MIFI-613249 format. One record per residue: residue number from 0; residue in three letters; x negated, y negated, z negated of N, C-alpha, C, CB in turn. Coordinates in pm, whole numbers. Glycine has a CB too. Layout:
<atoms>
NUM;Ala;X;Y;Z;X;Y;Z;X;Y;Z;X;Y;Z
...
</atoms>
This chain:
<atoms>
0;Met;11157;-21154;-14994;11274;-21233;-15035;11394;-21143;-15070;11313;-21331;-14925
1;Ala;11368;-21017;-15100;11476;-20926;-15138;11551;-20982;-15258;11420;-20785;-15169
2;Pro;11684;-20995;-15249;11760;-21053;-15360;11773;-20956;-15478;11899;-21095;-15313
3;Val;11743;-21005;-15597;11751;-20925;-15719;11806;-21014;-15830;11610;-20865;-15758
4;Ala;11917;-20975;-15889;11975;-21049;-16002;11989;-21198;-15970;11889;-21030;-16129
5;Gly;12033;-21228;-15849;12063;-21365;-15811;11946;-21448;-15762;12122;-21433;-15924
6;Arg;11825;-21388;-15757;11707;-21462;-15709;11623;-21369;-15623;11624;-21517;-15828
7;Pro;11542;-21426;-15533;11448;-21342;-15460;11351;-21275;-15557;11371;-21424;-15354
8;Phe;11314;-21151;-15528;11224;-21078;-15619;11095;-21154;-15642;11194;-20939;-15563
9;Val;11042;-21218;-15537;10916;-21291;-15551;10930;-21405;-15651;10869;-21344;-15415
10;Glu;11049;-21462;-15663;11068;-21569;-15762;11061;-21513;-15904;11204;-21639;-15740
11;Trp;11109;-21392;-15925;11095;-21331;-16058;10947;-21311;-16093;11170;-21195;-16063
12;Ile;10866;-21278;-15993;10722;-21265;-16018;10665;-21400;-16061;10649;-21213;-15891
13;Val;10708;-21507;-15994;10660;-21641;-16031;10704;-21677;-16173;10713;-21746;-15931
14;His;10828;-21644;-16209;10875;-21670;-16346;10793;-21590;-16448;11025;-21636;-16360
15;Tyr;10761;-21466;-16414;10678;-21384;-16503;10541;-21450;-16524;10660;-21242;-16445
16;Leu;10480;-21497;-16416;10350;-21562;-16428;10360;-21693;-16507;10291;-21589;-16289
17;Ala;10468;-21765;-16487;10489;-21889;-16564;10498;-21858;-16713;10616;-21962;-16517
18;Ala;10565;-21748;-16748;10574;-21709;-16888;10439;-21667;-16946;10674;-21596;-16904
19;Gln;10346;-21627;-16858;10210;-21592;-16898;10118;-21716;-16896;10154;-21482;-16806
20;Arg;10179;-21833;-16876;10109;-21962;-16875;10014;-21978;-16757;10033;-21980;-17004
21;Ile;10048;-21917;-16648;9975;-21939;-16523;10052;-22045;-16445;9959;-21805;-16438
22;Arg;9987;-22155;-16415;10057;-22273;-16363;10038;-22298;-16212;10011;-22394;-16437
23;Asn;9935;-22243;-16155;9908;-22264;-16012;9912;-22130;-15941;9770;-22334;-15989
24;Ile;10007;-22114;-15849;10031;-21987;-15783;10025;-22006;-15632;10168;-21927;-15826
25;Ile;9953;-21917;-15567;9943;-21918;-15421;10013;-21793;-15368;9794;-21923;-15373
26;Leu;10107;-21813;-15275;10175;-21701;-15212;10120;-21682;-15071;10329;-21724;-15209
27;Ser;10069;-21563;-15042;10027;-21528;-14907;10151;-21479;-14834;9912;-21419;-14907
28;Thr;10195;-21553;-14734;10323;-21524;-14668;10301;-21482;-14523;10415;-21646;-14673
29;Gly;10382;-21389;-14478;10379;-21343;-14339;10519;-21348;-14285;10320;-21201;-14327
30;His;10591;-21235;-14292;10730;-21229;-14249;10815;-21321;-14335;10783;-21085;-14255
31;Leu;10902;-21399;-14269;10991;-21494;-14337;10914;-21606;-14408;11079;-21422;-14437
32;Ala;10797;-21641;-14358;10716;-21745;-14422;10794;-21876;-14438;10589;-21769;-14340
33;Glu;10867;-21916;-14334;10941;-22042;-14341;11049;-22038;-14447;11003;-22074;-14206
34;Val;11114;-21923;-14461;11220;-21908;-14561;11162;-21918;-14702;11294;-21773;-14542
35;Ile;11048;-21854;-14724;10984;-21857;-14856;10940;-21999;-14889;10863;-21762;-14861
36;Glu;10879;-22067;-14793;10835;-22205;-14815;10953;-22295;-14850;10762;-22258;-14692
37;Arg;11061;-22280;-14775;11179;-22364;-14799;11241;-22335;-14935;11283;-22344;-14689
38;His;11242;-22208;-14973;11301;-22172;-15103;11229;-22240;-15218;11297;-22019;-15122
39;Phe;11095;-22231;-15221;11022;-22289;-15334;11013;-22441;-15326;10882;-22229;-15341
40;Ala;11030;-22497;-15206;11034;-22643;-15192;11165;-22699;-15246;11015;-22685;-15045
41;Thr;11274;-22626;-15226;11405;-22676;-15267;11447;-22624;-15404;11509;-22637;-15164
42;Gln;11387;-22513;-15450;11422;-22456;-15580;11294;-22428;-15658;11507;-22327;-15563
43;Pro;11221;-22533;-15697;11094;-22512;-15767;11113;-22446;-15903;11022;-22645;-15785
44;Val;11011;-22372;-15946;11010;-22310;-16077;10944;-22406;-16175;10936;-22172;-16074
45;Lys;11007;-22430;-16287;10960;-22526;-16386;10819;-22495;-16432;11054;-22530;-16505
46;Asn;10737;-22599;-16440;10599;-22594;-16492;10503;-22516;-16403;10600;-22534;-16629
47;Val;10541;-22488;-16279;10457;-22410;-16189;10443;-22481;-16055;10514;-22268;-16170
48;Gln;10321;-22482;-16003;10294;-22532;-15869;10277;-22412;-15776;10167;-22625;-15866
49;Val;10367;-22399;-15679;10363;-22287;-15584;10316;-22338;-15449;10502;-22218;-15573
50;Gln;10210;-22279;-15400;10156;-22312;-15268;10170;-22189;-15177;10006;-22358;-15277
51;Cys;10230;-22207;-15061;10249;-22097;-14966;10149;-22111;-14853;10394;-22096;-14911
52;Ile;10078;-22003;-14825;9979;-22003;-14717;10011;-21887;-14624;9833;-21992;-14772
53;Arg;10028;-21918;-14497;10073;-21819;-14401;9960;-21728;-14354;10135;-21888;-14282
54;Glu;9995;-21601;-14340;9908;-21501;-14280;9960;-21479;-14138;9905;-21365;-14364
55;Thr;9895;-21538;-14038;9949;-21540;-13903;9928;-21411;-13826;9888;-21653;-13827
56;Ser;9840;-21324;-13877;9821;-21191;-13819;9794;-21095;-13935;9704;-21189;-13713
57;Pro;9824;-20966;-13919;9808;-20872;-14031;9661;-20863;-14075;9860;-20733;-13993
58;Leu;9634;-20897;-14201;9498;-20900;-14254;9473;-20793;-14360;9468;-21035;-14311
59;Gly;9577;-20718;-14398;9563;-20622;-14507;9583;-20690;-14641;9426;-20554;-14503
60;Thr;9599;-20612;-14746;9627;-20669;-14878;9516;-20761;-14927;9649;-20559;-14979
61;Ala;9392;-20718;-14914;9280;-20801;-14959;9248;-20910;-14859;9157;-20715;-14983
62;Gly;9269;-20881;-14731;9245;-20983;-14629;9338;-21101;-14643;9258;-20924;-14491
63;Gly;9464;-21075;-14674;9559;-21184;-14698;9520;-21267;-14818;9699;-21129;-14716
64;Phe;9469;-21201;-14921;9420;-21273;-15040;9304;-21364;-15004;9377;-21173;-15150
65;Leu;9205;-21312;-14930;9090;-21394;-14893;9132;-21512;-14806;8986;-21310;-14821
66;Asn;9224;-21490;-14715;9273;-21598;-14631;9341;-21706;-14716;9370;-21545;-14525
67;Ala;9420;-21662;-14813;9493;-21757;-14898;9399;-21841;-14982;9591;-21683;-14988
68;Ile;9297;-21779;-15042;9209;-21858;-15128;9121;-21950;-15045;9122;-21765;-15214
69;Arg;9086;-21907;-14924;9006;-21994;-14838;9086;-22118;-14797;8958;-21918;-14712
70;Glu;9211;-22097;-14756;9293;-22208;-14712;9337;-22298;-14828;9415;-22156;-14639
71;Ser;9343;-22242;-14947;9386;-22322;-15063;9280;-22422;-15107;9421;-22231;-15179
72;Gln;9154;-22392;-15075;9040;-22475;-15115;9033;-22491;-15267;9050;-22613;-15049
73;Ser;9077;-22389;-15339;9068;-22388;-15485;8942;-22315;-15527;9194;-22323;-15548
74;His;8890;-22351;-15643;8764;-22291;-15689;8769;-22259;-15838;8646;-22386;-15659
75;Pro;8859;-22168;-15880;8862;-22129;-16021;8746;-22036;-16053;8997;-22060;-16055
76;Val;8727;-22009;-16180;8619;-21916;-16220;8663;-21771;-16202;8579;-21941;-16367
77;Ala;8795;-21749;-16193;8846;-21613;-16173;8980;-21622;-16100;8862;-21536;-16311
78;Trp;9014;-21513;-16033;9137;-21508;-15954;9227;-21394;-16001;9104;-21491;-15805
79;Trp;9355;-21425;-16022;9457;-21322;-16041;9509;-21278;-15905;9573;-21374;-16130
80;Val;9540;-21151;-15891;9605;-21098;-15771;9719;-21008;-15815;9503;-21020;-15680
81;Leu;9840;-21033;-15760;9955;-20948;-15786;10022;-20911;-15654;10055;-21018;-15879
82;Asn;10072;-20788;-15647;10152;-20747;-15533;10284;-20824;-15533;10178;-20595;-15535
83;Gly;10342;-20839;-15415;10468;-20911;-15404;10590;-20822;-15409;10470;-20988;-15279
84;Asp;10569;-20689;-15415;10684;-20598;-15415;10686;-20506;-15537;10683;-20515;-15290
85;Ser;10610;-20542;-15639;10611;-20463;-15761;10583;-20554;-15880;10507;-20348;-15755
86;Leu;10615;-20504;-15999;10595;-20585;-16118;10578;-20494;-16239;10713;-20683;-16139
87;Ala;10471;-20516;-16312;10445;-20447;-16439;10455;-20550;-16550;10304;-20375;-16440
88;Leu;10550;-20532;-16639;10578;-20633;-16740;10491;-20611;-16863;10726;-20631;-16779
89;Ala;10368;-20656;-16850;10270;-20643;-16957;10205;-20778;-16982;10162;-20536;-16922
90;Ser;10152;-20796;-17102;10071;-20914;-17129;9944;-20907;-17046;10038;-20925;-17280
91;Leu;9903;-21021;-16991;9780;-21027;-16912;9657;-21056;-16999;9793;-21133;-16805
92;Val;9679;-21076;-17129;9568;-21111;-17218;9456;-21008;-17218;9621;-21128;-17359
93;Pro;9485;-20876;-17223;9374;-20779;-17223;9284;-20789;-17100;9430;-20639;-17232
94;Leu;9341;-20820;-16986;9258;-20836;-16867;9167;-20958;-16881;9345;-20849;-16741
95;Ile;9223;-21067;-16935;9142;-21187;-16957;9030;-21159;-17056;9230;-21303;-17007
96;Gln;9064;-21087;-17164;8964;-21057;-17266;8852;-20969;-17212;9030;-20990;-17384
97;Ser;8883;-20885;-17115;8780;-20797;-17059;8668;-20877;-16994;8841;-20701;-16958
98;Leu;8700;-20997;-16943;8596;-21079;-16881;8509;-21151;-16982;8659;-21179;-16789
99;Asn;8541;-21136;-17111;8452;-21190;-17213;8323;-21111;-17223;8522;-21191;-17348
100;Val;8324;-20990;-17170;8201;-20910;-17161;8126;-20956;-17036;8233;-20753;-17156
101;Pro;8006;-21011;-17052;7938;-21076;-16939;7920;-20990;-16815;7805;-21122;-16984
102;Asp;7897;-20860;-16829;7870;-20779;-16711;7996;-20714;-16653;7769;-20673;-16744
103;Thr;8113;-20757;-16698;8238;-20710;-16639;8272;-20798;-16520;8353;-20709;-16743
104;Asp;8296;-20737;-16405;8319;-20811;-16281;8467;-20835;-16251;8257;-20738;-16165
105;Gly;8552;-20754;-16313;8695;-20769;-16288;8773;-20671;-16372;8726;-20749;-16140
106;Ala;8905;-20673;-16355;8992;-20584;-16432;9110;-20545;-16346;9039;-20650;-16563
107;Ile;9165;-20429;-16375;9282;-20378;-16303;9380;-20323;-16405;9242;-20268;-16199
108;Leu;9508;-20346;-16385;9610;-20298;-16476;9656;-20159;-16432;9729;-20396;-16483
109;Gly;9656;-20065;-16526;9704;-19930;-16499;9822;-19896;-16587;9592;-19829;-16520
110;Val;9917;-19821;-16531;10037;-19780;-16605;10048;-19629;-16599;10165;-19848;-16547
111;Pro;10056;-19560;-16715;10073;-19414;-16715;10209;-19375;-16659;10056;-19357;-16858
112;Met;10211;-19273;-16576;10335;-19221;-16518;10340;-19070;-16534;10347;-19260;-16368
113;Ala;10457;-19020;-16572;10473;-18875;-16582;10465;-18811;-16445;10607;-18841;-16650
114;Asp;10512;-18882;-16343;10502;-18836;-16205;10445;-18950;-16122;10641;-18789;-16149
115;Ala;10318;-18940;-16088;10250;-19045;-16013;10243;-19015;-15864;10110;-19065;-16066
116;Ser;10323;-18920;-15816;10311;-18872;-15679;10342;-18980;-15576;10402;-18754;-15658
117;Arg;10424;-19079;-15612;10459;-19185;-15518;10350;-19290;-15504;10587;-19251;-15560
118;Phe;10260;-19294;-15601;10169;-19408;-15610;10021;-19371;-15593;10188;-19476;-15741
119;Gly;9982;-19249;-15623;9840;-19222;-15636;9792;-19269;-15773;9759;-19291;-15523
120;Thr;9672;-19233;-15809;9623;-19264;-15943;9485;-19328;-15940;9619;-19139;-16029
121;Ile;9448;-19391;-16052;9315;-19449;-16066;9239;-19372;-16173;9324;-19601;-16102
122;Gln;9110;-19359;-16150;9024;-19283;-16240;8928;-19377;-16311;8946;-19173;-16163
123;Gln;8893;-19343;-16435;8802;-19426;-16512;8704;-19338;-16588;8879;-19517;-16609
124;Asn;8590;-19398;-16625;8490;-19324;-16703;8515;-19343;-16852;8348;-19370;-16665
125;Ala;8425;-19290;-16933;8442;-19295;-17079;8441;-19437;-17132;8333;-19214;-17147
126;Gln;8381;-19530;-17059;8375;-19670;-17101;8498;-19749;-17053;8248;-19736;-17048
127;Gly;8587;-19683;-16979;8707;-19750;-16930;8685;-19827;-16802;8757;-19842;-17033
128;Asp;8580;-19796;-16728;8553;-19863;-16602;8607;-19781;-16485;8402;-19888;-16585
129;Leu;8657;-19849;-16385;8710;-19783;-16266;8602;-19701;-16197;8770;-19886;-16169
130;Thr;8637;-19576;-16160;8544;-19491;-16086;8598;-19450;-15950;8511;-19369;-16166
131;Ala;8730;-19444;-15933;8784;-19399;-15805;8935;-19418;-15800;8749;-19252;-15780
132;Phe;8989;-19423;-15677;9131;-19411;-15651;9157;-19271;-15597;9182;-19521;-15551
133;Thr;9260;-19204;-15646;9295;-19070;-15601;9422;-19078;-15517;9314;-18974;-15721
134;Glu;9425;-19006;-15406;9541;-19006;-15318;9664;-18953;-15390;9514;-18923;-15192
135;Lys;9780;-18980;-15334;9906;-18935;-15392;9907;-18784;-15408;10024;-18980;-15307
136;Arg;9949;-18740;-15528;9960;-18597;-15555;10054;-18578;-15673;9821;-18533;-15583
137;Pro;10118;-18461;-15682;10212;-18438;-15792;10142;-18440;-15928;10285;-18305;-15773
138;Gly;10218;-18474;-16031;10165;-18469;-16166;10152;-18605;-16231;10033;-18402;-16165
139;Ala;10113;-18602;-16357;10098;-18725;-16434;9967;-18795;-16398;10104;-18696;-16584
140;Gly;9963;-18925;-16424;9840;-19001;-16400;9860;-19147;-16431;9794;-18984;-16257
141;Ile;9753;-19223;-16422;9758;-19368;-16440;9762;-19432;-16302;9634;-19421;-16523
142;Ile;9870;-19503;-16274;9885;-19563;-16142;9828;-19704;-16140;10032;-19565;-16101
143;Asn;9793;-19748;-16021;9752;-19885;-15998;9877;-19971;-15996;9671;-19899;-15865
144;Ala;9890;-20062;-16094;10009;-20146;-16105;10006;-20266;-16012;10026;-20193;-16246
145;Gly;9898;-20282;-15934;9891;-20393;-15841;9866;-20527;-15906;10016;-20401;-15763
146;Val;9798;-20526;-16020;9761;-20649;-16092;9611;-20646;-16114;9839;-20663;-16228
147;Tyr;9540;-20746;-16059;9394;-20749;-16066;9348;-20886;-16115;9332;-20717;-15928
148;Leu;9231;-20887;-16178;9164;-21012;-16215;9018;-20999;-16173;9176;-21041;-16370
149;Phe;8971;-21092;-16090;8833;-21089;-16039;8761;-21219;-16074;8831;-21066;-15887
150;Arg;8638;-21206;-16118;8553;-21326;-16123;8537;-21379;-15980;8413;-21294;-16189
151;Ala;8521;-21510;-15967;8498;-21567;-15834;8372;-21510;-15771;8488;-21719;-15843
152;Ser;8271;-21484;-15853;8147;-21427;-15801;8168;-21286;-15747;8039;-21425;-15909
153;Thr;8265;-21213;-15802;8297;-21079;-15752;8368;-21088;-15618;8384;-21004;-15853
154;Val;8457;-21184;-15602;8526;-21204;-15475;8425;-21231;-15363;8627;-21320;-15485
155;Asp;8318;-21299;-15396;8214;-21327;-15296;8147;-21199;-15246;8108;-21420;-15355
156;Gln;8162;-21087;-15319;8102;-20961;-15280;8196;-20871;-15199;8055;-20887;-15403
157;Phe;8319;-20917;-15174;8414;-20836;-15098;8360;-20809;-14957;8552;-20906;-15091
158;Pro;8390;-20693;-14900;8359;-20671;-14757;8425;-20780;-14673;8406;-20531;-14711
159;Thr;8369;-20807;-14558;8417;-20918;-14475;8497;-20873;-14354;8302;-21001;-14430
160;Lys;8522;-20744;-14339;8597;-20698;-14223;8747;-20724;-14243;8572;-20548;-14198
161;Phe;8818;-20729;-14132;8964;-20745;-14135;9027;-20649;-14035;9005;-20892;-14104
162;Pro;9142;-20588;-14069;9214;-20596;-14195;9131;-20539;-14311;9347;-20523;-14185
163;Leu;9164;-20584;-14431;9089;-20544;-14550;9187;-20501;-14658;8999;-20659;-14601
164;Ser;9169;-20382;-14712;9257;-20326;-14815;9188;-20324;-14951;9303;-20185;-14776
165;Phe;9261;-20358;-15056;9205;-20345;-15190;9174;-20200;-15223;9302;-20403;-15294
166;Glu;9272;-20111;-15194;9261;-19973;-15238;9156;-19894;-15160;9395;-19906;-15225
167;Thr;9151;-19913;-15029;9062;-19830;-14947;8931;-19897;-14910;9133;-19789;-14822
168;Asp;8921;-20029;-14929;8799;-20100;-14889;8731;-20170;-15007;8831;-20202;-14782
169;Val;8803;-20258;-15075;8742;-20344;-15176;8697;-20265;-15299;8840;-20452;-15219
170;Phe;8789;-20193;-15361;8751;-20123;-15484;8646;-20015;-15459;8874;-20060;-15547
171;Pro;8656;-19933;-15352;8547;-19838;-15325;8413;-19905;-15306;8580;-19756;-15203
172;Ala;8411;-20021;-15239;8285;-20092;-15219;8229;-20144;-15351;8304;-20209;-15121
173;Leu;8316;-20196;-15438;8270;-20246;-15567;8217;-20133;-15654;8383;-20320;-15639
174;Val;8289;-20020;-15654;8243;-19904;-15732;8109;-19854;-15678;8347;-19791;-15728
175;Ala;8093;-19853;-15547;7969;-19804;-15486;7850;-19890;-15526;7983;-19801;-15334
176;Arg;7871;-20019;-15544;7759;-20105;-15584;7750;-20120;-15736;7772;-20243;-15520
177;Arg;7829;-20037;-15806;7828;-20029;-15952;7877;-20156;-16020;7689;-19999;-15999
178;Ser;7969;-20222;-15956;8038;-20332;-16022;8126;-20275;-16133;8123;-20415;-15921
179;Arg;8140;-20345;-16242;8221;-20297;-16355;8361;-20357;-16346;8155;-20334;-16492
180;Ile;8458;-20270;-16314;8598;-20310;-16308;8670;-20240;-16423;8663;-20275;-16169
181;Lys;8711;-20317;-16522;8774;-20261;-16641;8916;-20217;-16610;8774;-20364;-16756
182;Val;8950;-20094;-16648;9087;-20044;-16636;9161;-20072;-16767;9089;-19891;-16602
183;Cys;9261;-20159;-16760;9341;-20193;-16878;9474;-20118;-16868;9365;-20349;-16890
184;Val;9489;-20018;-16952;9606;-19929;-16945;9713;-19977;-17042;9566;-19783;-16977
185;Thr;9837;-19984;-16996;9947;-20029;-17078;10072;-19950;-17044;9971;-20179;-17061
186;Asn;10156;-19925;-17143;10284;-19857;-17121;10392;-19958;-17084;10325;-19778;-17246
187;Ala;10364;-20042;-16985;10457;-20147;-16946;10572;-20090;-16864;10384;-20255;-16866
188;Asp;10687;-20156;-16873;10798;-20127;-16783;10753;-20169;-16643;10931;-20201;-16827
189;Phe;10767;-20078;-16546;10712;-20100;-16413;10819;-20076;-16308;10591;-20009;-16387
190;Leu;10819;-20162;-16204;10912;-20146;-16093;10840;-20173;-15962;11033;-20238;-16108
191;Asp;10863;-20087;-15865;10817;-20107;-15728;10941;-20102;-15640;10709;-19999;-15685
192;Ile;10971;-20210;-15568;11094;-20216;-15487;11069;-20171;-15344;11151;-20357;-15489
193;Gly;10959;-20101;-15320;10919;-20067;-15184;10995;-19955;-15118;10779;-20033;-15184
194;Thr;11093;-19895;-15186;11171;-19787;-15124;11320;-19818;-15139;11137;-19651;-15189
195;Pro;11404;-19764;-15051;11549;-19786;-15062;11605;-19736;-15195;11621;-19717;-14949
196;Glu;11542;-19635;-15254;11591;-19580;-15380;11560;-19672;-15498;11531;-19444;-15404
197;Ser;11448;-19743;-15492;11406;-19824;-15607;11468;-19963;-15609;11256;-19837;-15607
198;Leu;11501;-20020;-15493;11555;-20156;-15490;11683;-20171;-15571;11580;-20198;-15347
199;Pro;11779;-20076;-15564;11900;-20092;-15646;11875;-20092;-15796;11997;-19982;-15613
200;Leu;11758;-20045;-15840;11725;-20043;-15982;11672;-20178;-16032;11624;-19935;-16011
201;Ala;11642;-20267;-15938;11572;-20390;-15974;11655;-20483;-16060;11530;-20463;-15849
202;Gly;11786;-20494;-16032;11869;-20585;-16110;11873;-20548;-16256;12009;-20587;-16055
203;Glu;11892;-20420;-16286;11894;-20374;-16424;11758;-20392;-16490;11937;-20228;-16431
204;Phe;11650;-20373;-16412;11513;-20393;-16462;11494;-20537;-16508;11410;-20357;-16352
205;Ile;11541;-20632;-16428;11528;-20774;-16464;11611;-20805;-16588;11570;-20865;-16347
206;Gln;11735;-20760;-16590;11822;-20789;-16704;11767;-20730;-16833;11963;-20735;-16677
207;Arg;11709;-20611;-16824;11655;-20542;-16942;11533;-20613;-16999;11619;-20398;-16908
208;Asn;11465;-20690;-16914;11338;-20750;-16954;11339;-20902;-16946;11228;-20696;-16867
209;Arg;11452;-20962;-16974;11466;-21107;-16960;11358;-21186;-17034;11602;-21151;-17010
210;Lys;11313;-21137;-17149;11217;-21212;-17230;11087;-21235;-17157;11191;-21140;-17360
211;Phe;11052;-21150;-17061;10926;-21164;-16988;10932;-21277;-16884;10891;-21033;-16919
212;Phe;11050;-21335;-16862;11065;-21438;-16760;11099;-21574;-16819;11172;-21397;-16662
213;Glu;11088;-21586;-16949;11121;-21711;-17017;10994;-21784;-17056;11209;-21684;-17142
214;Ser;10971;-21897;-16992;10848;-21974;-17019;10877;-22093;-17108;10784;-22021;-16887
</atoms>
């Protein structure tokens, strides 16, 4: 619920998804769950249904996702996953198009960075499929933008342990079983508000990219 340009940052993410014509959004909530629920109940985003599902104990990034989809009782053919503390302002169409290839199991958004030391990098083969996550290190690389698209059948293959992490558990397991996760690389404007240095940049980031939040 970090305030950015007059709204909680998570609300800007919802506006971005609404502009991408995604109408049903599930928020996995932990800290300040009641505040988040009250905010979207009293200040709904136009043309979007927001459902908040509480994570009552730490489940990890992927564990919280699995808990949310289980409690939502929704059954789409594919699931979008976005981090709640970062945003890459790119069209989601290339990720959707990647699932037009029958043997593609999912897609991940990557953003090139001149200095990827804060984020770590993702590796891909000549066909553009994910092969590995690399730990944080100095230098240029393609970072994981925290935007994923999975077929529902791929989600069924996730490890079942908890806590469960996308980066250290889910993606390594999928790569090990030779699942095809397409890396969609884009030069999108990217912001991660996870550090004290980056949060003050968020307001200007939103103002600079207003068109991405207009549905």
